[in-house]
C-alpha positions as CSV (number, residue, x, y, z in Angstrom):
1,X,153.3,65.3,72.5
2,X,156.3,66.2,74.6
3,X,156.8,64.6,78.0
4,X,156.7,68.0,79.7
5,X,153.3,68.8,78.1
6,X,152.0,65.4,79.3
7,X,153.2,66.1,82.8
8,X,151.6,69.6,82.8
9,X,148.3,68.1,81.6
10,X,148.4,65.4,84.3
11,X,149.3,67.9,87.0
12,X,146.6,70.4,86.0
13,X,143.6,68.1,85.4
14,X,141.8,65.8,87.8
15,X,139.6,64.3,85.1
16,X,142.0,61.7,83.8
17,X,143.8,59.0,85.7
18,X,147.6,59.8,86.0
19,X,148.8,56.9,83.9
20,X,145.9,56.8,81.4
21,X,146.6,56.5,77.7
22,X,143.6,58.9,77.3
23,X,145.8,61.8,78.5
24,X,147.7,61.6,75.3
25,X,144.5,62.1,73.2
26,X,142.7,65.0,74.9
27,X,140.4,67.1,72.8
28,X,140.9,70.8,72.0
29,X,138.2,71.7,74.4
30,X,139.8,69.8,77.2
31,X,143.0,71.8,76.5
32,X,141.0,75.0,76.8
33,X,139.5,73.8,80.1
34,X,143.0,73.1,81.5
35,X,144.2,76.5,80.4
36,X,141.3,78.2,82.1
37,X,141.4,76.2,85.3
38,X,141.7,78.7,88.2
39,X,143.7,76.2,90.2
40,X,146.3,76.0,87.5
41,X,149.8,77.0,88.5
42,X,150.9,80.6,87.7
43,X,154.3,82.0,87.0
44,X,154.8,83.1,90.6
45,X,154.0,79.5,91.7
46,X,156.7,78.1,89.5
47,X,159.2,80.9,90.5
48,X,158.6,80.1,94.2
49,X,159.3,76.3,93.6
50,X,162.3,76.7,91.2
51,X,164.4,79.5,92.7
52,X,166.0,79.8,96.1
53,X,165.5,83.5,96.2
54,X,163.4,86.0,94.2
55,X,163.2,89.7,94.4
56,X,160.5,91.4,92.3
57,X,161.5,94.6,90.6
58,X,158.9,97.1,89.3
59,X,158.3,99.8,86.7
60,X,159.1,100.7,83.1
61,X,160.6,104.1,84.2
62,X,158.1,105.8,81.8
63,X,154.5,105.4,82.7
64,X,153.7,102.9,85.5
65,X,154.2,99.3,86.7
66,X,152.0,96.9,84.8
67,X,151.4,93.8,87.0
68,X,150.6,91.6,84.0
69,X,154.4,91.0,83.7
70,X,156.5,90.2,86.7
71,X,160.2,90.9,86.5
72,X,162.9,90.3,89.1
73,X,166.2,88.8,90.2
74,X,166.4,85.2,91.2
75,X,169.0,82.8,92.5
76,X,169.6,79.1,92.4
77,X,172.6,78.3,94.5
78,X,175.3,80.8,93.5
79,X,173.9,81.5,90.0
80,X,171.9,84.7,89.5
81,X,169.1,85.0,86.9
82,X,166.8,87.6,85.5
83,X,163.2,86.3,85.5
84,X,160.4,87.8,83.3
85,X,157.0,86.2,83.6
86,X,153.5,86.8,82.5
87,X,151.2,86.6,85.5
88,X,147.4,86.1,85.6
89,X,145.4,86.2,88.8
90,X,143.3,83.4,90.4
91,X,140.4,85.5,91.7
92,X,138.4,88.2,89.9
93,X,140.1,90.9,92.0
94,X,143.6,89.5,91.1
95,X,142.7,89.2,87.4
96,X,141.6,92.8,87.3
97,X,144.8,93.9,89.1
98,X,146.9,91.9,86.6
99,X,144.7,92.8,83.6
100,X,143.9,89.1,83.1
101,X,147.5,88.5,82.1
102,X,147.3,90.8,79.1
103,X,150.4,93.1,79.0
104,X,150.1,96.8,78.3
105,X,153.0,98.7,76.6
106,X,154.6,99.5,80.0
107,X,155.0,95.7,80.6
108,X,156.9,95.3,77.4
109,X,159.1,98.3,78.2
110,X,159.7,96.8,81.7
111,X,160.7,93.5,80.2
112,X,163.1,95.2,77.7
113,X,164.6,97.2,80.6
114,X,165.3,94.1,82.6
115,X,166.6,92.2,79.5
116,X,169.1,95.0,78.9
117,X,170.1,95.0,82.6
118,X,170.7,91.2,82.4
119,X,172.8,91.6,79.3
120,X,174.9,94.4,81.1
121,X,175.6,92.2,84.1
122,X,175.9,88.9,82.2
123,X,172.9,87.2,83.8
124,X,170.8,84.5,82.0
125,X,167.2,85.4,81.3
126,X,164.4,83.0,82.1
127,X,160.9,83.7,80.8
128,X,157.6,82.2,81.7
129,X,155.0,82.8,79.0
130,X,151.3,82.3,79.5
131,X,149.3,84.9,77.7
132,X,146.2,85.6,75.7
133,X,148.0,88.4,74.0
134,X,148.6,92.1,74.4
135,X,145.9,94.3,75.8
136,X,143.9,95.6,72.8
137,X,142.6,98.9,74.4
138,X,142.8,102.4,72.9
139,X,144.9,103.6,75.9
140,X,147.4,100.8,75.1
141,X,147.7,102.0,71.5
142,X,148.1,105.6,72.6
143,X,151.0,104.6,74.8
144,X,152.8,102.7,72.1
145,X,151.6,99.1,72.2
146,X,152.7,98.3,68.7
147,X,156.1,99.9,69.1
148,X,156.8,98.3,72.5
149,X,155.7,94.9,71.3
150,X,157.9,95.2,68.1
151,X,161.0,96.1,70.2
152,X,160.6,93.0,72.4
153,X,160.0,90.7,69.4
154,X,163.1,91.8,67.4
């Protein structure tokens, strides 16, 4: 198990003592509980801690802004970055607004748009991935879920 994974497990669970050997041997169910913990840090929490500045940008320029993916420009010192992150909510209302972190096609198109913009301006891209997968609804398929997902995975 990687050190960063151990640190994440320790930071996100209160069940185990911090320096316990048992944190190295957690069960699959304990991992699920950690992943589902509503107090667990989200992408926006990490963005706030890591970057000096962050400006969120919106929209795929085709259908609408899907809040399951957050995109924006960030800065650490004098270095600019493009940030693309999957974002879940903490409350039921936030989860509904962010579609429980399951991106629709417009999210993938938004991510592609900002990746191309980063390439054009020579900015590094930093991604935060934390997802159950793409939204499986009929509307998502009608708006090109497969096609959008394929473009981002190429």
